[in-house]
PLY file of the C-alpha trace (Angstrom):
ply
format ascii 1.0
element vertex 95
property float x
property float y
property float z
element edge 94
property int vertex1
property int vertex2
end_header
110.80 61.01 -5.08
108.37 58.44 -6.59
105.71 59.16 -9.15
102.02 58.53 -8.38
101.88 55.46 -10.59
105.10 53.88 -9.35
103.42 51.00 -7.50
100.96 50.15 -10.24
97.32 50.78 -10.81
94.51 50.46 -8.33
92.68 47.12 -8.22
89.40 48.77 -9.16
90.81 49.62 -12.58
91.72 46.05 -13.48
89.64 44.46 -16.15
88.91 40.89 -16.90
86.99 38.01 -15.47
86.90 37.74 -11.72
86.59 34.19 -10.40
83.28 33.30 -8.77
83.36 32.76 -5.02
82.18 29.27 -4.22
80.59 28.27 -0.95
82.40 25.46 0.85
80.98 22.37 2.52
82.65 19.34 4.11
81.82 15.71 3.45
80.73 15.32 7.07
78.27 18.23 6.65
76.75 16.55 3.60
76.26 13.36 5.60
74.77 15.20 8.61
72.48 17.49 6.59
71.17 14.89 4.16
67.62 15.27 5.52
67.68 19.05 5.14
69.14 18.79 1.63
66.38 16.36 0.67
63.61 18.61 2.00
65.09 21.64 0.20
65.21 19.75 -3.11
69.01 19.60 -3.44
69.11 15.84 -2.77
67.05 12.82 -3.67
67.35 9.11 -3.05
66.66 6.50 -5.69
67.51 2.80 -5.58
69.77 3.23 -2.55
71.91 6.02 -4.02
71.73 9.54 -2.57
72.09 12.06 -5.39
73.15 15.49 -4.05
73.24 18.53 -6.35
75.64 21.13 -4.88
76.41 23.39 -7.83
78.05 26.57 -6.55
79.86 24.66 -3.79
83.41 23.42 -3.31
83.56 20.11 -1.45
86.30 19.77 1.17
87.65 16.56 2.65
86.80 16.68 6.33
84.77 13.61 7.25
83.70 10.41 5.54
80.60 9.21 3.70
78.52 6.27 4.83
76.39 4.83 2.06
76.28 5.34 -1.70
76.37 8.94 -2.92
76.47 10.72 -6.26
77.60 14.29 -5.61
77.42 17.01 -8.27
79.53 20.07 -7.35
81.36 22.98 -8.96
84.72 22.07 -7.43
86.31 19.58 -5.06
89.67 19.10 -3.42
91.82 16.18 -4.51
91.44 14.54 -1.09
87.67 14.53 -1.49
87.80 12.92 -4.90
89.93 10.09 -3.50
87.73 9.64 -0.39
84.53 9.53 -2.42
85.91 7.02 -4.91
87.32 4.85 -2.10
83.90 4.72 -0.42
82.31 3.42 -3.64
80.50 6.67 -4.39
80.80 9.04 -7.34
81.60 12.75 -7.61
80.89 14.83 -10.73
82.53 18.24 -11.24
80.44 20.67 -13.30
81.15 24.33 -13.86
0 1
1 2
2 3
3 4
4 5
5 6
6 7
7 8
8 9
9 10
10 11
11 12
12 13
13 14
14 15
15 16
16 17
17 18
18 19
19 20
20 21
21 22
22 23
23 24
24 25
25 26
26 27
27 28
28 29
29 30
30 31
31 32
32 33
33 34
34 35
35 36
36 37
37 38
38 39
39 40
40 41
41 42
42 43
43 44
44 45
45 46
46 47
47 48
48 49
49 50
50 51
51 52
52 53
53 54
54 55
55 56
56 57
57 58
58 59
59 60
60 61
61 62
62 63
63 64
64 65
65 66
66 67
67 68
68 69
69 70
70 71
71 72
72 73
73 74
74 75
75 76
76 77
77 78
78 79
79 80
80 81
81 82
82 83
83 84
84 85
85 86
86 87
87 88
88 89
89 90
90 91
91 92
92 93
93 94
């Protein structure tokens, strides 16, 4: 009744750019793991501001930040951007 190609082509035949899968991390996890991030070289503290480099991560909005932060990430939800700005910190989105 139906031809072999009735429902379209297989996904393996599609061409084009596939989006990169980003790892996800919550604001509360950044706050809790600040010591581990510092020892691994992803974070540093200078003049009272914690600078956290999380390229390859998407930041999600569960939790709050205590203190001044400058977070560099590949993506962030809109709730996170508002929470970070309300706490007096800064978030930078880099691709």
